[in-house]
GUVEXMAR-909828 format. One record per residue (C-alpha): y, x, z; residue in one letter. Coordinates in Angstrom, 1 decimal, always signed. Each point is the difference from the previous one (the first is absolute). Layout:
BEGIN
<Y=Y	X=X	Z=Z	residu=a>
...
end
This chain:
BEGIN
<Y=+43.7	X=-22.2	Z=-40.6	residu=m>
<Y=-0.2	X=+0.8	Z=+3.8	residu=k>
<Y=+2.6	X=+2.1	Z=+1.6	residu=e>
<Y=-0.6	X=-0.2	Z=+3.8	residu=n>
<Y=-2.9	X=+1.5	Z=+2.1	residu=n>
<Y=+2.2	X=+3.5	Z=+0.1	residu=e>
<Y=-1.6	X=+3.1	Z=+2.1	residu=n>
<Y=+2.7	X=+2.6	Z=+0.3	residu=n>
<Y=-1.5	X=+2.6	Z=+1.4	residu=k>
<Y=+1.1	X=+3.4	Z=+1.1	residu=p>
<Y=-2.1	X=+2.5	Z=-1.7	residu=a>
<Y=-1.5	X=+3.2	Z=+2.1	residu=a>
<Y=+2.9	X=+2.7	Z=-0.5	residu=a>
<Y=-1.9	X=+3.3	Z=-0.9	residu=s>
<Y=+1.0	X=+3.0	Z=-1.1	residu=a>
<Y=-1.0	X=+1.6	Z=-3.2	residu=a>
<Y=-0.3	X=+3.4	Z=+1.8	residu=g>
<Y=+1.6	X=+1.9	Z=-2.7	residu=t>
<Y=+3.4	X=+0.6	Z=+2.2	residu=g>
<Y=+2.1	X=-1.3	Z=-3.0	residu=a>
<Y=+1.8	X=-3.0	Z=+0.8	residu=p>
<Y=-2.0	X=-3.2	Z=-1.2	residu=c>
<Y=+1.4	X=-2.7	Z=-2.0	residu=e>
<Y=-0.3	X=-3.4	Z=+2.1	residu=r>
<Y=-1.5	X=-2.7	Z=-1.5	residu=a>
<Y=-1.0	X=-3.4	Z=+0.2	residu=v>
<Y=-3.6	X=-1.7	Z=-1.2	residu=l>
<Y=-0.3	X=-3.4	Z=-1.4	residu=v>
<Y=-3.2	X=-1.3	Z=-0.9	residu=a>
<Y=-0.5	X=-4.1	Z=-0.7	residu=v>
<Y=-3.1	X=-1.5	Z=+2.2	residu=v>
<Y=-2.2	X=-2.4	Z=-2.8	residu=r>
<Y=-0.8	X=-3.2	Z=+1.4	residu=d>
<Y=-3.7	X=+0.1	Z=+0.1	residu=n>
<Y=+0.8	X=+4.3	Z=+1.8	residu=q>
<Y=-1.5	X=+0.9	Z=+3.2	residu=d>
<Y=+3.8	X=+0.8	Z=+1.4	residu=p>
<Y=-1.8	X=+3.0	Z=+1.7	residu=r>
<Y=-1.0	X=+1.2	Z=-2.8	residu=q>
<Y=+3.5	X=-0.2	Z=-2.0	residu=a>
<Y=+1.1	X=+2.4	Z=+3.5	residu=e>
<Y=-2.5	X=+2.3	Z=-0.7	residu=e>
<Y=+1.2	X=+0.2	Z=-3.6	residu=f>
<Y=+3.1	X=+0.7	Z=+1.1	residu=l>
<Y=-1.3	X=+2.9	Z=+2.4	residu=d>
<Y=-1.2	X=+1.3	Z=-2.9	residu=e>
<Y=+3.0	X=+0.1	Z=-2.0	residu=l>
<Y=+1.7	X=+1.3	Z=+3.0	residu=e>
<Y=-2.4	X=+2.9	Z=-0.4	residu=f>
<Y=+0.5	X=+0.4	Z=-3.2	residu=l>
<Y=+3.8	X=+0.4	Z=+0.9	residu=a>
<Y=-0.2	X=+2.3	Z=+2.7	residu=e>
<Y=-2.1	X=+2.2	Z=-2.8	residu=t>
<Y=+2.8	X=+0.0	Z=-2.2	residu=a>
<Y=+2.4	X=+0.7	Z=+3.0	residu=d>
<Y=+1.1	X=-3.4	Z=+0.6	residu=i>
<Y=+0.8	X=-1.7	Z=+3.4	residu=r>
<Y=-0.9	X=-3.5	Z=+0.0	residu=a>
<Y=+2.6	X=-1.9	Z=+2.7	residu=v>
<Y=-0.8	X=-3.5	Z=-0.3	residu=r>
<Y=-2.8	X=-2.3	Z=-2.0	residu=r>
<Y=+1.6	X=-3.8	Z=-1.7	residu=f>
<Y=-3.6	X=-2.2	Z=-0.9	residu=t>
<Y=+0.5	X=-3.4	Z=-1.5	residu=q>
<Y=-2.9	X=-2.5	Z=-1.1	residu=r>
<Y=+0.2	X=-1.3	Z=-3.1	residu=l>
<Y=-2.6	X=-1.8	Z=-2.3	residu=p>
<Y=+0.4	X=+3.1	Z=-2.2	residu=q>
<Y=+3.2	X=+2.7	Z=-0.2	residu=p>
<Y=+2.5	X=-1.6	Z=-1.7	residu=s>
<Y=+0.6	X=+1.2	Z=-3.8	residu=a>
<Y=+3.6	X=+0.5	Z=+0.1	residu=r>
<Y=+0.8	X=+1.9	Z=+3.1	residu=i>
<Y=-3.2	X=+0.4	Z=+1.8	residu=y>
<Y=+0.4	X=-1.9	Z=+3.4	residu=v>
<Y=+2.6	X=-3.1	Z=+0.2	residu=g>
<Y=+3.6	X=+0.7	Z=-0.2	residu=p>
<Y=+0.8	X=-0.6	Z=+3.8	residu=g>
<Y=-2.5	X=+2.3	Z=+0.8	residu=k>
<Y=+1.4	X=+2.7	Z=-2.6	residu=l>
<Y=+3.5	X=-0.8	Z=+1.4	residu=q>
<Y=-1.5	X=+0.6	Z=+3.1	residu=e>
<Y=-1.2	X=+3.5	Z=-0.8	residu=i>
<Y=+3.3	X=+1.2	Z=-1.9	residu=a>
<Y=+2.0	X=-0.9	Z=+3.1	residu=d>
<Y=-2.1	X=+1.8	Z=+2.4	residu=f>
<Y=-0.1	X=+3.2	Z=-2.7	residu=c>
<Y=+3.9	X=-0.2	Z=-0.6	residu=r>
<Y=+0.5	X=-0.2	Z=+4.0	residu=e>
<Y=-2.5	X=+2.7	Z=+1.1	residu=e>
<Y=+0.8	X=+2.1	Z=-3.3	residu=e>
<Y=-3.7	X=+0.2	Z=-0.7	residu=i>
<Y=-1.0	X=+2.5	Z=-2.9	residu=d>
<Y=-2.4	X=-1.9	Z=-2.1	residu=v>
<Y=-2.2	X=-3.1	Z=-0.4	residu=v>
<Y=-3.8	X=+0.1	Z=-0.5	residu=i>
<Y=-1.5	X=-3.1	Z=-1.5	residu=f>
<Y=-4.1	X=+0.0	Z=+0.7	residu=d>
<Y=-0.6	X=-1.2	Z=-3.4	residu=d>
<Y=+0.3	X=+0.9	Z=-3.3	residu=e>
<Y=+3.9	X=-1.3	Z=-0.9	residu=l>
<Y=+0.5	X=-1.1	Z=-3.7	residu=t>
<Y=+2.8	X=+1.2	Z=-1.9	residu=p>
<Y=+1.7	X=-2.8	Z=+0.5	residu=s>
<Y=-0.3	X=-0.4	Z=+3.6	residu=q>
<Y=+0.9	X=+3.2	Z=+0.6	residu=t>
<Y=+3.6	X=-1.0	Z=-2.3	residu=r>
<Y=+0.1	X=-2.9	Z=+2.6	residu=n>
<Y=-0.3	X=+1.3	Z=+2.9	residu=i>
<Y=+2.0	X=+2.9	Z=-0.7	residu=e>
<Y=+2.8	X=-2.0	Z=-0.4	residu=k>
<Y=+0.1	X=-1.4	Z=+3.3	residu=e>
<Y=-1.0	X=+3.4	Z=+2.0	residu=m>
<Y=+2.2	X=+2.6	Z=+1.4	residu=p>
<Y=-2.8	X=+2.7	Z=-0.3	residu=c>
<Y=-2.2	X=+1.2	Z=-2.6	residu=r>
<Y=-3.5	X=-1.6	Z=-0.2	residu=l>
<Y=-3.6	X=+1.2	Z=-0.2	residu=l>
<Y=-3.1	X=-1.6	Z=-0.9	residu=d>
<Y=-3.5	X=+1.1	Z=+1.0	residu=r>
<Y=-0.6	X=+0.9	Z=-3.1	residu=t>
<Y=+2.9	X=+2.3	Z=-0.1	residu=r>
<Y=-0.4	X=+1.5	Z=+3.3	residu=l>
<Y=-3.6	X=+0.7	Z=-0.7	residu=i>
<Y=+1.1	X=+1.8	Z=-3.5	residu=l>
<Y=+2.2	X=+2.0	Z=+1.8	residu=d>
<Y=-2.3	X=+1.6	Z=+2.9	residu=i>
<Y=-2.5	X=+0.6	Z=-3.0	residu=f>
<Y=+3.1	X=+1.6	Z=-2.0	residu=m>
<Y=+0.7	X=+2.1	Z=+3.4	residu=s>
<Y=-3.9	X=+0.7	Z=+0.5	residu=r>
<Y=-0.9	X=+1.8	Z=-3.5	residu=a>
<Y=-0.5	X=+2.6	Z=-0.2	residu=q>
<Y=-2.4	X=+1.5	Z=-3.2	residu=t>
<Y=+1.6	X=-0.8	Z=-3.5	residu=a>
<Y=-2.4	X=-2.5	Z=-0.3	residu=y>
<Y=+0.8	X=-2.2	Z=+3.0	residu=a>
<Y=+3.6	X=+0.6	Z=-0.9	residu=k>
<Y=-0.8	X=-1.1	Z=-3.6	residu=t>
<Y=-1.8	X=-3.3	Z=+1.3	residu=q>
<Y=+2.7	X=-0.8	Z=+2.5	residu=v>
<Y=+3.0	X=+0.8	Z=-2.8	residu=q>
<Y=-2.1	X=-3.3	Z=-2.3	residu=l>
<Y=-0.2	X=-2.2	Z=+2.7	residu=a>
<Y=+3.5	X=+0.6	Z=+0.9	residu=n>
<Y=+1.2	X=-0.8	Z=-3.8	residu=y>
<Y=-2.5	X=-2.8	Z=-0.2	residu=e>
<Y=+1.5	X=-1.4	Z=+2.6	residu=y>
<Y=+3.5	X=+0.7	Z=-0.7	residu=m>
<Y=-0.5	X=-1.4	Z=-3.9	residu=l>
<Y=+0.7	X=-3.5	Z=+0.6	residu=p>
<Y=+2.2	X=+0.2	Z=+2.9	residu=r>
<Y=+3.0	X=+2.2	Z=-1.7	residu=l>
<Y=+2.8	X=-2.4	Z=+0.2	residu=s>
<Y=-0.1	X=-0.3	Z=+3.6	residu=g>
<Y=-0.6	X=+3.8	Z=+1.0	residu=l>
<Y=+3.3	X=+1.4	Z=-2.2	residu=w>
<Y=+2.6	X=-2.6	Z=-0.8	residu=t>
<Y=+1.9	X=+2.2	Z=-2.0	residu=h>
<Y=-2.4	X=+0.0	Z=-2.8	residu=l>
<Y=+1.3	X=-3.3	Z=-0.8	residu=e>
<Y=+3.0	X=+1.5	Z=-1.6	residu=r>
<Y=+0.1	X=+0.2	Z=-3.7	residu=q>
<Y=-0.1	X=+3.2	Z=-2.2	residu=r>
<Y=+2.2	X=+0.4	Z=-3.2	residu=g>
<Y=+0.2	X=+2.2	Z=-2.8	residu=g>
<Y=-1.2	X=+0.6	Z=-3.6	residu=t>
<Y=-3.5	X=-0.3	Z=-0.8	residu=g>
<Y=-1.1	X=-2.6	Z=+2.8	residu=t>
<Y=-2.4	X=-2.9	Z=-0.3	residu=r>
<Y=+2.3	X=-2.9	Z=-1.9	residu=g>
<Y=+3.4	X=+2.0	Z=+0.4	residu=g>
<Y=+0.4	X=-1.7	Z=+3.4	residu=a>
<Y=-1.4	X=+2.2	Z=+2.0	residu=g>
<Y=-3.1	X=+0.5	Z=+2.1	residu=e>
<Y=-0.3	X=-0.9	Z=+3.8	residu=r>
<Y=-0.9	X=+3.1	Z=+1.8	residu=e>
<Y=-3.0	X=-1.8	Z=+1.8	residu=i>
<Y=-1.4	X=-0.3	Z=-3.4	residu=e>
<Y=+0.6	X=+3.9	Z=-0.3	residu=t>
<Y=-1.8	X=+0.5	Z=+3.7	residu=d>
<Y=-2.7	X=-2.7	Z=-1.2	residu=r>
<Y=-1.1	X=+1.9	Z=-3.0	residu=r>
<Y=+0.8	X=+3.7	Z=+2.1	residu=i>
<Y=-2.6	X=-1.3	Z=+2.9	residu=i>
<Y=-2.7	X=-2.1	Z=-2.4	residu=r>
<Y=+0.0	X=+3.8	Z=-2.1	residu=n>
<Y=-0.4	X=+1.8	Z=+4.0	residu=r>
<Y=-3.1	X=-2.4	Z=+0.7	residu=i>
<Y=-2.0	X=+0.8	Z=-3.3	residu=a>
<Y=+0.8	X=+3.8	Z=+0.3	residu=k>
<Y=-1.4	X=-0.4	Z=+3.2	residu=l>
<Y=-2.7	X=-2.0	Z=-0.6	residu=k>
<Y=-1.4	X=+2.6	Z=-2.7	residu=e>
<Y=+0.5	X=+2.8	Z=+2.3	residu=d>
<Y=-2.2	X=-1.8	Z=+2.6	residu=l>
<Y=-2.5	X=-0.4	Z=-2.7	residu=r>
<Y=+0.1	X=+3.6	Z=-0.9	residu=r>
<Y=-0.4	X=+1.2	Z=+3.9	residu=i>
<Y=-2.4	X=-2.6	Z=+0.2	residu=d>
<Y=-2.0	X=+1.8	Z=-2.9	residu=r>
<Y=+0.2	X=+3.3	Z=+2.3	residu=q>
<Y=-1.2	X=-1.6	Z=+3.0	residu=m>
<Y=-3.3	X=-1.7	Z=-1.6	residu=a>
<Y=-0.6	X=+3.6	Z=-1.4	residu=v>
<Y=+0.1	X=+1.5	Z=+3.5	residu=q>
<Y=-2.1	X=-2.8	Z=+1.5	residu=r>
<Y=-2.5	X=+0.6	Z=-2.7	residu=s>
<Y=+0.0	X=+3.7	Z=+0.7	residu=n>
<Y=-0.9	X=-0.8	Z=+3.7	residu=r>
<Y=-3.6	X=-0.8	Z=-1.2	residu=g>
<Y=-1.8	X=-2.9	Z=+1.4	residu=a>
<Y=+0.4	X=+0.9	Z=+3.7	residu=l>
<Y=+0.2	X=-3.5	Z=+2.5	residu=v>
<Y=+3.1	X=-1.2	Z=-0.3	residu=r>
<Y=+1.2	X=-1.5	Z=+3.5	residu=v>
<Y=+3.6	X=-1.4	Z=+0.0	residu=a>
<Y=+1.8	X=-1.3	Z=+3.3	residu=l>
<Y=+1.7	X=-3.4	Z=-0.8	residu=v>
<Y=+2.1	X=-2.5	Z=+2.1	residu=g>
<Y=+3.3	X=-1.3	Z=+1.5	residu=y>
<Y=+2.7	X=+2.5	Z=+0.6	residu=t>
<Y=+0.3	X=+1.5	Z=+2.8	residu=n>
<Y=-3.7	X=-0.4	Z=+1.6	residu=v>
<Y=-0.6	X=+3.7	Z=+0.3	residu=g>
<Y=-1.6	X=+1.0	Z=-3.2	residu=k>
<Y=+1.6	X=+3.2	Z=-0.7	residu=s>
<Y=-0.6	X=+1.2	Z=+3.7	residu=t>
<Y=-3.7	X=-0.8	Z=-0.6	residu=l>
<Y=-0.1	X=+2.1	Z=-3.1	residu=m>
<Y=+1.6	X=+2.9	Z=+2.2	residu=n>
<Y=-3.0	X=-0.3	Z=+2.4	residu=l>
<Y=-2.4	X=-0.2	Z=-3.0	residu=i>
<Y=+0.7	X=+2.1	Z=-2.5	residu=a>
<Y=+2.2	X=+2.6	Z=+2.4	residu=k>
<Y=+3.3	X=-0.5	Z=-2.4	residu=s>
<Y=+3.4	X=-0.2	Z=+1.0	residu=e>
<Y=+0.6	X=-3.2	Z=-1.6	residu=v>
<Y=+3.8	X=-1.5	Z=+1.0	residu=f>
<Y=-0.7	X=-2.3	Z=+2.6	residu=a>
<Y=+2.8	X=-2.2	Z=+1.6	residu=e>
<Y=+0.5	X=-3.7	Z=+2.7	residu=n>
<Y=+2.0	X=-1.3	Z=-3.3	residu=k>
<Y=-0.8	X=-1.8	Z=-2.9	residu=l>
<Y=-1.4	X=+1.5	Z=-3.1	residu=f>
<Y=-0.2	X=+3.6	Z=+0.9	residu=a>
<Y=-2.3	X=+0.7	Z=-2.5	residu=t>
<Y=+1.0	X=-0.9	Z=-3.7	residu=l>
<Y=-2.2	X=+2.4	Z=-2.0	residu=d>
<Y=-3.7	X=+0.1	Z=+0.2	residu=t>
<Y=-1.1	X=+2.9	Z=+1.5	residu=t>
<Y=-3.9	X=+1.2	Z=-0.7	residu=v>
<Y=-1.6	X=+2.6	Z=+1.9	residu=r>
<Y=-3.7	X=+1.2	Z=-0.4	residu=k>
<Y=-1.9	X=-0.6	Z=+3.4	residu=v>
<Y=-3.4	X=+1.4	Z=+0.9	residu=v>
<Y=-2.1	X=-1.2	Z=+2.4	residu=f>
<Y=-2.7	X=+1.9	Z=+0.8	residu=d>
<Y=-1.2	X=+1.5	Z=-3.3	residu=n>
<Y=+1.1	X=-3.5	Z=-1.6	residu=l>
<Y=+3.4	X=+0.1	Z=-1.9	residu=p>
<Y=+2.2	X=-2.7	Z=-1.0	residu=f>
<Y=+3.3	X=-1.1	Z=-1.4	residu=l>
<Y=+2.2	X=-1.6	Z=+3.0	residu=l>
<Y=+3.4	X=-1.7	Z=-1.3	residu=s>
<Y=+2.8	X=-1.5	Z=+2.3	residu=d>
<Y=+2.0	X=-2.2	Z=-1.9	residu=t>
<Y=+3.5	X=-2.2	Z=+0.2	residu=v>
<Y=-0.3	X=-3.0	Z=+2.3	residu=g>
<Y=+0.2	X=-3.6	Z=-1.0	residu=f>
<Y=+2.6	X=-3.0	Z=+1.6	residu=i>
<Y=-0.3	X=-3.2	Z=-0.2	residu=r>
<Y=+3.2	X=-1.5	Z=-2.8	residu=k>
<Y=-0.5	X=+3.6	Z=-1.9	residu=l>
<Y=+2.4	X=-0.1	Z=-2.4	residu=p>
<Y=-1.5	X=-0.4	Z=-3.5	residu=t>
<Y=+1.9	X=+2.5	Z=-1.6	residu=e>
<Y=-1.8	X=+2.4	Z=+2.2	residu=l>
<Y=-3.4	X=-1.3	Z=-0.3	residu=i>
<Y=+0.2	X=+0.4	Z=-3.7	residu=e>
<Y=+2.1	X=+3.5	Z=+0.0	residu=s>
<Y=-3.0	X=+1.6	Z=+3.3	residu=f>
<Y=-2.9	X=-1.9	Z=-2.3	residu=k>
<Y=-0.9	X=+3.8	Z=-1.0	residu=s>
<Y=+0.5	X=+1.4	Z=+2.9	residu=t>
<Y=-3.0	X=-2.1	Z=+1.5	residu=l>
<Y=-2.4	X=+1.6	Z=-2.6	residu=d>
<Y=-1.2	X=+1.6	Z=+2.5	residu=e>
<Y=-1.0	X=-3.0	Z=+1.8	residu=v>
<Y=-1.3	X=-2.4	Z=-3.0	residu=r>
<Y=-2.2	X=+3.6	Z=-0.3	residu=e>
<Y=-1.7	X=+0.4	Z=+3.5	residu=a>
<Y=-3.5	X=-0.3	Z=+1.0	residu=d>
<Y=+1.2	X=-1.3	Z=+3.1	residu=l>
<Y=+3.2	X=-1.8	Z=+1.8	residu=l>
<Y=+0.5	X=+1.1	Z=+3.5	residu=v>
<Y=+2.3	X=-3.0	Z=+1.0	residu=h>
<Y=+2.3	X=+1.0	Z=+2.9	residu=v>
<Y=+1.6	X=-2.5	Z=+2.1	residu=v>
<Y=+2.1	X=-0.1	Z=+3.0	residu=d>
<Y=-1.9	X=-2.0	Z=+2.6	residu=i>
<Y=+3.2	X=+0.2	Z=+2.4	residu=s>
<Y=+1.9	X=-1.9	Z=-2.2	residu=h>
<Y=+0.3	X=-4.1	Z=+0.5	residu=p>
<Y=-0.5	X=-0.6	Z=-3.7	residu=q>
<Y=-2.6	X=+2.1	Z=-0.8	residu=f>
<Y=-2.5	X=-2.2	Z=-1.0	residu=e>
<Y=+2.7	X=-1.1	Z=-2.5	residu=e>
<Y=+1.2	X=+3.6	Z=-1.4	residu=q>
<Y=-4.1	X=+0.1	Z=-0.4	residu=i>
<Y=+0.6	X=-2.9	Z=-2.1	residu=a>
<Y=+2.8	X=+1.2	Z=-2.2	residu=v>
<Y=-1.8	X=+3.5	Z=-0.4	residu=v>
<Y=-3.2	X=-2.0	Z=-1.5	residu=k>
<Y=+2.5	X=-1.9	Z=-2.1	residu=q>
<Y=+1.6	X=+3.0	Z=-1.5	residu=t>
<Y=-3.3	X=+1.6	Z=-0.5	residu=l>
<Y=-1.1	X=-2.5	Z=-2.6	residu=q>
<Y=+3.2	X=-0.1	Z=-1.7	residu=e>
<Y=-0.6	X=+3.6	Z=-0.7	residu=i>
<Y=-3.5	X=-0.5	Z=-1.3	residu=g>
<Y=-1.8	X=+1.2	Z=+3.1	residu=a>
<Y=-1.1	X=-2.6	Z=+2.0	residu=g>
<Y=-3.7	X=+0.2	Z=-0.5	residu=d>
<Y=-0.2	X=+3.7	Z=+1.7	residu=k>
<Y=-1.9	X=+0.6	Z=+2.9	residu=p>
<Y=+2.3	X=+0.2	Z=+3.0	residu=v>
<Y=-0.3	X=+2.2	Z=+3.5	residu=y>
<Y=+2.2	X=-2.1	Z=+2.6	residu=l>
<Y=+2.1	X=+2.3	Z=+2.1	residu=v>
<Y=+1.6	X=-1.3	Z=+2.9	residu=f>
<Y=+2.6	X=+2.2	Z=+1.0	residu=n>
<Y=+2.5	X=+0.6	Z=+3.2	residu=k>
<Y=-2.4	X=-2.2	Z=+3.1	residu=v>
<Y=+1.7	X=+2.5	Z=+2.1	residu=d>
<Y=+3.3	X=-2.2	Z=-0.6	residu=a>
<Y=-2.1	X=-3.3	Z=-0.4	residu=y>
<Y=+1.6	X=-2.2	Z=+2.9	residu=t>
<Y=-1.1	X=-3.7	Z=+1.1	residu=y>
<Y=+1.0	X=-2.9	Z=+2.7	residu=i>
<Y=-3.0	X=-0.6	Z=+2.3	residu=k>
<Y=-0.7	X=-3.9	Z=+0.1	residu=k>
<Y=+0.0	X=-1.5	Z=+3.7	residu=e>
<Y=-3.2	X=-1.1	Z=+0.8	residu=e>
<Y=+0.8	X=-3.8	Z=+0.7	residu=d>
<Y=+1.8	X=+0.5	Z=-3.6	residu=d>
<Y=-2.3	X=-2.4	Z=-2.6	residu=l>
<Y=+2.4	X=+0.5	Z=-3.2	residu=t>
<Y=-2.1	X=+1.7	Z=-2.7	residu=p>
<Y=+0.5	X=+3.7	Z=-0.1	residu=p>
<Y=+2.5	X=+1.6	Z=-2.5	residu=t>
<Y=+0.5	X=+3.3	Z=-1.1	residu=r>
<Y=+2.3	X=+0.7	Z=+2.6	residu=e>
<Y=-2.8	X=-1.1	Z=+2.1	residu=n>
<Y=-2.8	X=+2.4	Z=-1.0	residu=l>
<Y=-1.0	X=+2.9	Z=+1.1	residu=s>
<Y=-0.8	X=+3.0	Z=-1.8	residu=l>
<Y=-3.4	X=-0.2	Z=+0.7	residu=d>
<Y=-0.3	X=-4.0	Z=-0.8	residu=d>
<Y=+1.9	X=+1.0	Z=-3.1	residu=l>
<Y=-2.2	X=+2.5	Z=-0.9	residu=k>
<Y=-3.5	X=-2.3	Z=+0.6	residu=r>
<Y=+1.7	X=-2.8	Z=-2.5	residu=s>
<Y=+1.0	X=+2.5	Z=-2.7	residu=w>
<Y=-3.5	X=+1.8	Z=-0.2	residu=i>
<Y=-1.7	X=-3.0	Z=+0.2	residu=a>
<Y=+1.9	X=-1.9	Z=-2.3	residu=r>
<Y=+1.6	X=+3.0	Z=-2.4	residu=a>
<Y=-2.1	X=-0.2	Z=-3.6	residu=n>
<Y=+0.4	X=+4.2	Z=+0.0	residu=t>
<Y=-0.7	X=+2.7	Z=+2.1	residu=p>
<Y=+2.8	X=+0.6	Z=+2.9	residu=c>
<Y=+1.1	X=+2.4	Z=+2.8	residu=i>
<Y=+2.3	X=+0.2	Z=+2.7	residu=f>
<Y=+2.0	X=+3.4	Z=+0.7	residu=l>
<Y=+3.4	X=+1.4	Z=+0.2	residu=s>
<Y=+1.0	X=+3.2	Z=-2.2	residu=a>
<Y=+3.4	X=+0.6	Z=+2.3	residu=l>
<Y=-2.4	X=+0.1	Z=+3.3	residu=a>
<Y=-3.2	X=+1.1	Z=-2.2	residu=k>
<Y=-1.9	X=-2.7	Z=+1.5	residu=t>
<Y=-3.5	X=-0.2	Z=-1.3	residu=n>
<Y=+0.7	X=+1.8	Z=-3.2	residu=l>
<Y=-3.5	X=+1.6	Z=+0.2	residu=e>
<Y=-1.6	X=-3.1	Z=-0.6	residu=k>
<Y=+2.3	X=-0.6	Z=-3.1	residu=f>
<Y=-0.9	X=+3.2	Z=-1.3	residu=r>
<Y=-3.5	X=-0.6	Z=+0.1	residu=t>
<Y=+0.0	X=-3.4	Z=-1.9	residu=d>
<Y=+2.3	X=+1.5	Z=-1.9	residu=l>
<Y=-2.4	X=+2.4	Z=-0.7	residu=y>
<Y=-3.3	X=-2.0	Z=-0.7	residu=g>
<Y=+2.1	X=-2.4	Z=-2.3	residu=m>
<Y=+1.0	X=+2.6	Z=-2.2	residu=v>
<Y=-3.4	X=+1.8	Z=+0.1	residu=r>
<Y=-1.8	X=-3.4	Z=-1.1	residu=e>
<Y=+2.7	X=-0.3	Z=-2.5	residu=i>
<Y=-1.1	X=+3.7	Z=-1.4	residu=h>
<Y=-3.5	X=-0.9	Z=+0.3	residu=a>
<Y=+0.4	X=-2.8	Z=-2.4	residu=g>
<Y=+1.6	X=+2.5	Z=-2.6	residu=r>
<Y=-2.1	X=+2.8	Z=+0.6	residu=y>
<Y=-3.4	X=-1.3	Z=+0.9	residu=p>
<Y=-1.7	X=+3.6	Z=-0.7	residu=f>
<Y=+2.6	X=+1.8	Z=+2.6	residu=n>
<Y=-1.3	X=-1.7	Z=+3.1	residu=n>
<Y=-1.1	X=+2.8	Z=+1.8	residu=f>
<Y=+3.5	X=+1.2	Z=+0.2	residu=l>
<Y=-0.1	X=-2.0	Z=+3.6	residu=y>
end
């Protein structure tokens, strides 16, 4: 297995802005042999944004090109020693890995590291736990957290390896504490699942009581501006912030355009490598998406990898059974779009970095299989056309549902 092709890059030292001292971290990723190094850097950019959302400041990046991550220690032994030495010298608080570590990888790496470890899944779970506000969201996150913890108990709490003796214990020789804790967590998982089923039944009744109004759901990658757009359309006050996963709970508002009412919902943002535990736990939250008549897919046009983010959202929609819904594609943040103008004598094919916004518009309008629009929710650019288009789509759905009520329009 190769251990060369190192790329140790200082990460941007961005403060979390909370006023409290931030933990200092290094980021670690494996670049697969068939992976573009630029994509690996973009994944690390996102990991750094996740860390910043959790009030952790990344101070350096370590990458290594390998056919696949080491099954034992994720990176090669030489690279792991280099990371450990750096953490020891610089008094780093936490090492964050850009993939989910297996329980055995975690145990093996902990033996070498002078600080605590986080993997991408644990980091996302921690953010969700800090952002959950309602009982529903908290229950979902707790369930995902326990399902993540269950196979990792032996690595999380070393004191659990002690033997507990005493009269009445199994086999007379005592029962290890880890066995007890596993049983406790399994019982908690079962209870949380039952709690979610109960809440789901209550929410299903609430949805059925809304009548047959047309339902529109805002979907998209995390931090693309869905909540800002929701606030403008519904004139509501949904929490919006330039951090990942600012919204966890689905918010539903009744909106009236002219004389046409419909329901608009804002949902949790998607992300690449979203933990399986969270997908399973939040599937019920996404019932609003599955039951929607129209999906408004919001895209951050200023993001260099917005096309990949579109693909992630489409894949997630397929996974939750909403891949066949009609979609209105909304390219947001046109005010933040930047590009590098090519020189006139440059004959190389244009890339995303060289396309002007007008070029990009023509490209997407020509090839998109769904209606699309370019706007800025923050700068309120092109919002009237968005409202007009959305009104027309909702009206068409409403007219098909109530063909004898067309006189309303």
